[in-house]
C-alpha positions as CSV (number, residue, x, y, z in Angstrom):
1,M,-33.5,-133.5,-102.8
2,L,-35.0,-135.9,-100.6
3,W,-33.8,-139.5,-99.9
4,L,-35.3,-142.5,-98.8
5,H,-34.8,-145.9,-97.0
6,R,-37.1,-148.3,-96.7
7,R,-37.0,-151.4,-94.4
8,C,-40.8,-153.7,-95.2
9,R,-41.9,-154.7,-91.8
10,K,-43.6,-158.7,-90.9
11,Q,-46.1,-156.9,-90.4
12,L,-46.5,-154.8,-93.0
13,R,-45.8,-156.5,-95.9
14,W,-49.6,-158.5,-96.6
15,R,-51.6,-155.3,-96.5
16,A,-48.9,-152.3,-97.9
17,G,-49.8,-149.3,-98.4
18,M,-53.5,-149.7,-96.1
19,S,-52.0,-148.5,-92.4
20,R,-54.7,-146.9,-90.3
21,V,-51.5,-144.5,-88.6
22,S,-48.4,-143.2,-89.8
23,V,-46.2,-141.7,-87.2
24,I,-44.2,-139.2,-88.9
25,I,-41.4,-138.3,-87.1
26,P,-38.3,-135.4,-87.4
27,V,-35.7,-136.1,-85.9
28,L,-32.2,-133.7,-86.1
29,N,-28.8,-134.5,-83.7
30,E,-31.7,-136.5,-82.1
31,A,-29.1,-139.9,-81.2
32,D,-29.1,-139.1,-77.2
33,V,-32.2,-139.6,-77.7
34,L,-33.8,-141.4,-80.1
35,A,-33.1,-145.5,-79.9
36,E,-35.1,-145.0,-76.7
37,S,-37.7,-142.9,-78.4
38,L,-38.4,-144.6,-81.2
39,A,-38.7,-148.1,-79.4
40,R,-41.7,-146.6,-77.1
41,V,-43.2,-145.3,-80.3
42,R,-43.1,-148.8,-81.6
43,A,-44.2,-150.8,-78.8
44,A,-47.1,-148.5,-78.7
45,L,-48.4,-149.1,-82.6
46,H,-50.7,-151.5,-84.2
47,A,-50.4,-153.4,-86.1
48,G,-50.4,-152.2,-89.9
49,D,-49.6,-148.4,-88.4
50,E,-46.5,-147.4,-90.0
51,L,-43.5,-145.3,-87.9
52,I,-41.3,-142.6,-90.4
53,V,-38.2,-141.2,-89.8
54,V,-37.6,-138.3,-91.6
55,D,-33.5,-136.1,-90.6
56,G,-32.9,-132.5,-91.6
57,G,-29.4,-133.1,-91.6
58,S,-28.4,-134.7,-88.6
59,T,-24.4,-135.0,-87.7
60,D,-24.9,-137.9,-85.1
61,D,-25.3,-141.7,-85.5
62,S,-30.0,-140.9,-86.1
63,V,-30.0,-142.3,-89.3
64,G,-28.1,-144.8,-88.1
65,I,-30.4,-145.7,-85.6
66,A,-33.2,-144.9,-87.4
67,R,-32.8,-147.3,-89.8
68,Q,-33.2,-149.9,-86.9
69,I,-36.2,-150.0,-85.3
70,A,-38.5,-147.7,-88.5
71,D,-40.7,-149.1,-91.6
72,T,-39.3,-146.0,-93.9
73,V,-36.5,-143.7,-93.6
74,L,-36.2,-139.8,-95.4
75,T,-34.0,-137.4,-95.1
76,S,-35.0,-133.1,-96.4
77,E,-34.1,-129.8,-95.8
78,P,-33.8,-129.3,-92.7
79,G,-36.8,-127.2,-90.8
80,R,-40.0,-129.3,-89.2
81,S,-42.0,-127.4,-91.5
82,A,-40.2,-128.9,-94.2
83,Q,-39.4,-132.7,-93.5
84,M,-42.8,-133.4,-91.9
85,N,-45.1,-132.4,-95.4
86,A,-41.3,-135.3,-96.4
87,G,-43.1,-137.2,-94.5
88,A,-46.7,-137.1,-95.1
89,K,-46.3,-137.4,-99.1
90,C,-45.0,-141.1,-98.0
91,A,-47.9,-141.8,-95.3
92,T,-49.9,-144.5,-97.0
93,G,-52.2,-143.4,-93.0
94,V,-55.5,-142.5,-93.0
95,W,-54.4,-140.7,-90.0
96,L,-51.5,-139.1,-89.8
97,W,-49.5,-138.6,-86.2
98,F,-46.6,-136.2,-85.5
99,V,-44.6,-136.8,-82.9
100,H,-41.3,-134.9,-81.9
101,A,-38.3,-137.1,-81.2
102,D,-38.1,-136.3,-77.3
103,T,-41.8,-136.9,-76.8
104,V,-42.8,-140.3,-74.7
105,L,-46.1,-142.3,-75.4
106,D,-47.5,-145.8,-74.8
107,S,-50.1,-148.0,-75.9
108,R,-52.6,-145.9,-73.8
109,H,-52.3,-142.7,-76.2
110,R,-52.6,-145.2,-79.5
111,E,-56.1,-146.3,-77.8
112,A,-56.9,-142.7,-76.8
113,L,-56.9,-142.1,-80.7
114,D,-58.4,-144.9,-81.8
115,E,-61.1,-144.3,-79.8
116,A,-61.3,-140.5,-81.3
117,Q,-60.6,-141.2,-84.9
118,P,-64.7,-141.1,-85.8
119,K,-66.1,-138.6,-83.4
120,G,-63.7,-135.5,-85.3
121,Q,-60.9,-134.7,-87.7
122,W,-58.1,-133.3,-85.9
123,G,-57.0,-133.2,-82.3
124,R,-53.5,-133.5,-79.6
125,F,-52.9,-134.8,-76.3
126,D,-52.4,-133.1,-73.0
127,V,-48.7,-132.8,-72.0
128,R,-47.2,-133.0,-68.9
129,L,-42.9,-132.1,-69.4
130,S,-40.5,-134.1,-67.5
131,Q,-38.6,-132.3,-65.2
132,P,-41.3,-133.0,-61.6
133,R,-41.1,-129.9,-60.4
134,F,-44.3,-127.7,-59.6
135,L,-43.5,-124.8,-61.5
136,F,-43.0,-127.8,-64.7
137,R,-46.7,-129.2,-63.9
138,I,-48.0,-125.8,-63.8
139,I,-46.8,-124.7,-66.7
140,A,-47.9,-128.0,-68.3
141,F,-51.3,-127.0,-66.8
142,M,-51.3,-124.5,-68.7
143,M,-50.0,-125.5,-71.5
144,N,-53.1,-127.5,-71.9
145,W,-55.1,-125.3,-70.0
146,R,-54.4,-122.8,-73.5
147,S,-55.2,-125.1,-76.2
148,R,-59.0,-126.0,-74.9
149,L,-59.2,-121.9,-74.8
150,T,-58.1,-121.4,-78.1
151,G,-58.0,-124.4,-80.3
152,I,-54.9,-124.0,-80.8
153,A,-52.1,-126.8,-80.9
154,T,-48.3,-126.7,-80.6
155,G,-46.1,-130.0,-82.1
156,D,-45.3,-130.9,-78.0
157,Q,-48.7,-132.4,-78.3
158,A,-48.4,-134.5,-80.5
159,I,-51.2,-133.5,-83.5
160,F,-53.2,-135.8,-84.9
161,V,-55.1,-135.5,-88.6
162,R,-57.0,-137.0,-91.0
163,R,-54.3,-137.1,-93.8
164,D,-57.2,-136.3,-96.4
165,V,-57.9,-132.7,-93.9
166,F,-53.9,-132.9,-93.6
167,W,-53.4,-132.1,-97.6
168,E,-56.9,-130.5,-97.9
169,Q,-55.5,-127.0,-95.1
170,G,-51.6,-127.7,-97.6
171,G,-50.2,-129.4,-95.1
172,F,-47.7,-127.3,-92.7
173,P,-46.4,-124.2,-93.9
174,A,-43.2,-124.1,-95.5
175,Q,-42.4,-121.3,-92.5
176,P,-39.2,-121.9,-90.0
177,L,-41.2,-121.3,-86.6
178,M,-44.9,-121.1,-85.9
179,E,-45.8,-124.3,-88.4
180,D,-48.0,-126.1,-85.9
181,I,-49.5,-122.4,-84.7
182,A,-50.8,-122.1,-88.9
183,L,-51.0,-125.0,-89.3
184,S,-53.8,-125.5,-86.2
185,R,-55.9,-122.1,-87.4
186,R,-56.6,-123.6,-91.5
187,L,-57.7,-126.4,-89.0
188,R,-59.9,-125.0,-86.6
189,A,-61.9,-123.1,-88.6
190,Q,-63.0,-126.7,-90.0
191,S,-63.7,-127.9,-86.8
192,R,-62.7,-127.5,-82.9
193,P,-59.8,-130.4,-82.9
194,L,-60.3,-133.0,-80.1
195,C,-58.3,-132.9,-76.2
196,L,-57.3,-136.4,-75.7
197,R,-55.7,-137.3,-72.1
198,P,-53.8,-139.4,-71.1
199,P,-51.2,-137.2,-70.9
200,L,-47.1,-137.8,-73.2
201,I,-44.6,-137.0,-71.6
202,T,-42.4,-134.3,-73.3
203,S,-38.8,-133.0,-72.4
204,S,-38.1,-130.7,-70.5
205,R,-34.4,-129.9,-71.7
206,R,-35.2,-126.8,-72.9
207,W,-37.2,-125.1,-70.0
208,E,-34.2,-126.2,-68.4
209,A,-31.5,-125.3,-69.7
210,N,-32.9,-121.7,-70.5
211,G,-34.9,-121.4,-67.3
212,P,-37.9,-121.4,-67.1
213,W,-39.5,-117.7,-66.6
214,H,-36.8,-117.2,-69.3
215,T,-38.7,-119.4,-72.1
216,I,-42.1,-118.5,-70.1
217,W,-41.4,-115.1,-71.7
218,L,-40.1,-115.8,-74.3
219,M,-42.6,-117.8,-75.4
220,W,-45.6,-116.0,-75.0
221,T,-43.8,-113.5,-76.7
222,L,-42.5,-115.1,-79.5
223,R,-46.7,-115.5,-80.2
224,F,-48.3,-112.6,-79.6
225,R,-45.9,-111.0,-81.6
226,Y,-46.8,-114.2,-84.2
227,W,-50.6,-113.2,-84.0
228,R,-49.8,-109.5,-84.5
229,G,-48.6,-110.7,-87.6
230,A,-44.8,-111.1,-87.3
231,S,-43.0,-112.7,-89.8
232,P,-41.9,-115.4,-88.9
233,D,-38.6,-115.8,-90.2
234,V,-37.9,-112.7,-88.0
235,L,-39.8,-115.5,-84.9
236,Y,-37.1,-117.9,-86.0
237,R,-33.9,-116.0,-85.3
238,D,-35.1,-114.2,-82.2
239,Y,-36.1,-118.1,-80.4
240,Y,-32.8,-118.7,-81.6
241,R,-30.7,-116.3,-80.1
242,G,-32.8,-116.2,-77.0
243,D,-34.6,-112.7,-77.2
244,A,-38.0,-111.9,-78.0
245,G,-37.1,-108.8,-79.2
């Protein structure tokens, strides 16, 4: 069951249904970072844009925080794919911009998206990890380089896509992991992604918690197995067990 909370903001009332960009943020127990993250996104957006938060069953105050800042707050079944599709169904913008709750963006990124819109149908941003250590800068460089080479984007890179193109490709597939890879493959068959700068800052907490080398090995192994046809359900189990198999 989908539950909806809308809060009409003054700058949107006169242009209901006419937003240019809809930012969609899937959330699950992100209360520690959510207020600051949503405030940054809110400040970066233009009048007429909308901010949609989709909660996947948080047990903290994520929903309460989101209601204070977002234009629309939804709850859906858990899982980024389901949450982002739920947000896209509610969105009114010409462009959908999928942003993680721990991603830091500002007005420069919104301006870059404005400039890029006439040039393509979809794309993503370069990223920089929040931890400034040299190794983490190398990891970010490799993530960006790999994406440019393959034409595949990941959720950390804040994928954006025209709403009509998104639905023509069926939205995010109903799978628990690699949904961003799967959508990128479909979109890449239509056109190469726009690769935008300046880089977004994405949290390095996953890399710090599990160790950078272990995380690199795990992620590359999981992606290789997915490329070879492994089930996303099996990969999801191994990812959260921390075992590439």
